[in-house]
C-alpha positions as CSV (number, residue, x, y, z in Angstrom):
1,M,125.3,72.0,95.1
2,I,127.2,68.7,95.4
3,L,126.0,66.0,97.8
4,I,128.8,63.9,99.4
5,L,127.1,60.7,100.6
6,K,129.4,59.5,103.4
7,T,129.3,55.7,103.8
8,G,132.2,55.5,106.3
9,S,135.3,57.3,107.7
10,A,139.0,57.0,107.4
11,P,140.9,55.5,110.4
12,A,141.0,57.8,113.4
13,N,144.8,58.2,113.3
14,I,144.6,59.4,109.7
15,R,141.6,61.7,110.4
16,A,143.6,63.3,113.2
17,V,146.2,64.6,110.8
18,R,144.5,64.8,107.4
19,G,140.8,65.1,108.0
20,D,138.2,62.7,106.4
21,F,136.9,61.7,103.1
22,E,134.6,64.7,102.6
23,D,137.5,67.0,103.3
24,W,139.7,65.4,100.7
25,I,136.9,65.3,98.1
26,G,136.0,68.9,98.8
27,N,139.6,70.1,98.5
28,K,140.3,68.3,95.3
29,M,137.1,69.5,93.7
30,Q,137.9,73.1,94.9
31,L,134.5,73.3,96.7
32,N,133.7,75.9,99.3
33,E,131.8,74.9,102.4
34,S,128.6,76.3,100.9
35,D,129.1,74.3,97.7
36,Y,128.3,70.9,99.2
37,D,126.4,68.9,101.8
38,V,127.6,65.9,103.7
39,C,125.0,63.2,104.4
40,V,126.1,60.3,106.6
41,A,124.6,57.0,105.3
42,G,124.2,55.5,108.8
43,D,121.7,52.6,108.5
44,Y,120.8,53.6,104.9
45,Q,117.2,54.4,106.0
46,T,117.4,58.2,106.0
47,I,117.5,60.1,102.7
48,P,119.3,63.4,102.2
49,P,117.6,66.8,102.9
50,E,115.5,68.5,100.2
51,R,118.0,70.4,98.2
52,P,118.7,71.0,94.5
53,Y,121.7,68.7,94.2
54,S,123.5,68.8,90.9
55,G,125.7,65.8,91.6
56,I,126.3,63.0,94.2
57,V,129.6,61.5,95.3
58,V,129.4,58.2,97.3
59,T,132.5,57.8,99.5
60,G,134.6,54.8,100.4
61,S,134.1,52.9,103.7
62,P,135.9,50.3,105.8
63,M,132.8,48.2,105.6
64,M,132.5,45.3,103.1
65,V,129.7,45.6,100.6
66,A,129.5,41.8,100.1
67,E,128.8,41.3,103.8
68,L,125.9,43.8,104.1
69,E,122.1,43.4,103.4
70,W,120.8,46.1,101.0
71,E,117.2,45.2,100.5
72,N,114.5,47.6,101.7
73,R,117.0,50.4,102.4
74,R,115.4,53.8,101.7
75,L,118.7,55.5,100.9
76,C,119.6,52.8,98.4
77,N,116.2,53.2,96.6
78,W,116.7,56.9,96.6
79,L,120.2,56.6,95.1
80,L,118.8,54.4,92.3
81,E,116.1,56.9,91.6
82,K,118.7,59.6,91.3
83,Q,120.7,57.5,88.9
84,Q,117.6,56.8,86.8
85,G,116.7,60.5,86.9
86,G,120.0,61.4,85.3
87,I,121.7,63.2,88.1
88,P,125.5,62.7,87.9
89,I,126.8,60.2,90.4
90,L,130.4,59.1,91.2
91,G,131.0,56.1,93.5
92,I,134.5,55.8,95.0
93,C,135.8,52.3,96.1
94,F,133.0,51.1,98.4
95,G,130.7,53.6,96.5
96,L,131.5,51.8,93.2
97,Q,130.8,48.4,94.8
98,L,127.5,49.7,96.3
99,L,126.3,51.0,93.0
100,A,127.3,47.7,91.3
101,V,125.2,45.7,93.7
102,L,122.3,48.1,93.5
103,N,122.4,47.8,89.7
104,G,122.4,44.0,89.8
105,G,126.1,43.1,89.9
106,T,128.1,41.2,92.5
107,V,131.1,41.9,94.7
108,A,133.6,39.4,96.1
109,A,136.9,39.3,98.0
110,N,140.1,39.9,96.0
111,L,141.8,36.6,95.3
112,S,145.2,38.2,95.7
113,G,144.2,39.9,99.1
114,T,144.3,43.6,99.9
115,E,145.1,45.9,97.0
116,I,146.8,49.0,98.5
117,G,149.3,51.7,97.5
118,S,150.2,53.1,94.1
119,A,149.0,51.0,91.1
120,R,148.4,51.4,87.4
121,T,145.0,51.2,85.7
122,R,144.3,50.9,82.0
123,L,141.4,52.5,80.2
124,T,139.3,50.3,77.9
125,R,138.1,51.5,74.5
126,S,134.9,52.7,76.2
127,G,137.0,54.4,78.9
128,R,139.1,56.3,76.3
129,Q,135.9,57.7,74.9
130,D,134.2,58.4,78.2
131,L,132.8,61.8,79.3
132,L,134.5,61.6,82.7
133,L,137.7,59.6,82.1
134,G,138.3,60.1,78.4
135,D,140.9,62.9,78.7
136,L,143.2,60.8,80.9
137,P,146.2,58.8,79.5
138,P,145.4,55.3,78.4
139,V,147.5,54.0,81.4
140,F,147.9,56.0,84.6
141,E,148.7,55.7,88.3
142,V,146.1,55.6,90.9
143,Y,145.9,55.0,94.7
144,K,144.1,52.0,96.1
145,S,143.0,50.4,99.4
146,H,140.4,47.7,99.1
147,K,139.8,44.0,99.9
148,Q,136.9,43.4,97.6
149,S,136.2,44.2,94.0
150,V,133.3,44.0,91.6
151,S,133.1,40.4,90.3
152,S,130.2,40.7,87.9
153,L,128.1,43.4,86.3
154,P,124.9,43.6,84.2
155,E,125.6,43.8,80.4
156,A,124.2,47.3,80.3
157,C,127.1,48.6,82.3
158,E,130.3,49.7,80.6
159,I,133.7,48.8,82.0
160,L,136.0,51.8,81.6
161,A,139.2,50.6,83.3
162,T,140.9,47.5,84.6
163,N,144.1,46.6,86.5
164,S,146.8,44.3,85.2
165,S,145.0,41.2,86.4
166,G,141.8,42.1,84.7
167,L,139.8,43.2,87.8
168,I,137.4,46.1,87.2
169,D,138.8,49.6,88.2
170,A,136.1,51.9,86.7
171,V,132.5,51.5,85.5
172,R,129.8,53.6,83.8
173,F,126.4,52.5,85.1
174,S,124.4,54.9,83.0
175,A,125.0,58.0,80.9
176,R,126.1,60.1,84.0
177,S,126.7,57.5,86.7
178,W,130.2,56.2,87.4
179,G,132.2,54.2,89.9
180,V,136.0,53.9,90.4
181,Q,137.6,51.3,92.5
182,F,140.6,53.5,93.2
183,H,140.7,56.6,95.4
184,P,140.9,59.9,93.4
185,E,140.6,61.8,96.7
186,F,143.9,60.3,98.1
187,D,147.3,61.7,97.6
188,G,150.7,60.1,98.2
189,S,150.8,61.2,101.8
190,I,147.4,59.7,102.6
191,T,148.3,56.5,100.8
192,R,151.4,56.1,102.9
193,L,149.4,56.7,106.1
194,Y,147.0,53.9,105.0
195,L,150.0,51.5,104.4
196,Q,151.3,52.3,107.9
197,E,147.9,52.0,109.5
198,K,147.3,48.6,107.9
199,S,150.9,47.4,108.2
200,V,150.3,44.5,110.7
201,E,147.4,43.1,108.6
202,L,149.4,43.5,105.4
203,V,152.5,41.7,106.8
204,S,150.2,38.8,107.8
205,E,149.2,38.6,104.1
206,G,152.9,38.5,103.1
207,V,153.1,42.1,101.9
208,D,156.4,43.9,102.1
209,V,155.1,47.2,103.5
210,Q,158.4,49.0,103.2
211,K,158.6,48.1,99.5
212,M,155.1,49.3,99.0
213,L,155.8,52.6,100.7
214,K,158.7,53.2,98.4
215,R,156.5,52.5,95.4
216,V,154.0,55.3,96.3
217,V,154.2,58.1,93.7
218,E,152.7,61.6,93.6
219,V,150.1,61.9,90.9
220,D,147.3,64.4,90.2
221,Y,144.9,62.2,88.1
222,G,142.5,61.9,91.0
223,M,142.2,65.7,91.1
224,K,141.5,65.8,87.4
225,I,138.8,63.2,87.7
226,L,137.0,64.9,90.6
227,R,137.2,68.3,89.0
228,R,135.9,66.9,85.7
229,F,133.0,65.3,87.7
230,K,132.3,68.7,89.2
231,E,132.2,70.3,85.7
232,I,129.7,67.6,84.6
233,A,127.6,68.0,87.7
234,L,127.4,71.7,87.5
235,S,126.5,71.7,83.8
236,F,123.8,69.1,83.9
237,P,121.1,69.7,84.6
238,E,121.3,73.4,84.8
239,K,119.3,73.7,88.0
240,G,120.0,70.3,89.5
241,I,117.5,67.8,90.7
242,S,115.9,68.0,94.1
243,A,115.7,65.1,96.5
244,S,111.9,64.8,96.0
245,E,112.3,64.1,92.2
246,C,113.2,61.5,92.8
247,T,125.6,37.9,84.3
248,T,129.1,37.5,85.1
249,I,131.8,39.5,83.4
250,R,135.5,38.8,83.8
251,Y,137.1,41.5,81.8
252,F,140.7,41.5,80.5
253,P,142.3,44.5,78.9
254,D,142.7,43.2,75.4
255,D,139.1,42.0,75.2
256,K,137.6,45.4,74.2
């Protein structure tokens, strides 16, 4: 059983035609409705139901991690307990940033403004040897939509991928806990819908939206990542874990 921890929703116009984050994740993971639960984070004070979860996916969100207060939130403490207990976790975009903050890192606004559309990411040496990402090409295309990025991490965390400017694109927080700044659940169509949805805001930032739309490519690396995470989750531990069991780094690709 996979738990999808829903921290937010896609814009209403996109939901109307393509569904929401949990639908995209479930489809790309090839999950049946009986294979996963969806728990809405809400005010982060309610923990998920008592079930033998074998893995947790933390979704993206339109909220900004750096603007929220995370102390004394029961769900955050529960998530850290799951990480420390070894249950496989994958944080996506906001989910990556949330895990980064909970592990002692920081998040800040992108200096270059909104990152959105198709983009390339590059695996570090650690990324090329990673259990989740290691079978991917050293450089591959991903889909992005975010205004903030991880600005620092504790030394114990491994940076697995970066973009061309050196910002963090993927992190391993512990042996089976990961975060990706990009959106493996997106496809080209969803990415174009995001560009159109945010076009007014993007134009105000000086972005050529039409040019960005033309740059969107169709790739399946996100599907590979999500299905690989599913394999990891379903193989460790064998019966899952129930809910009751409960420094600044600026990395550049050639540094590691």
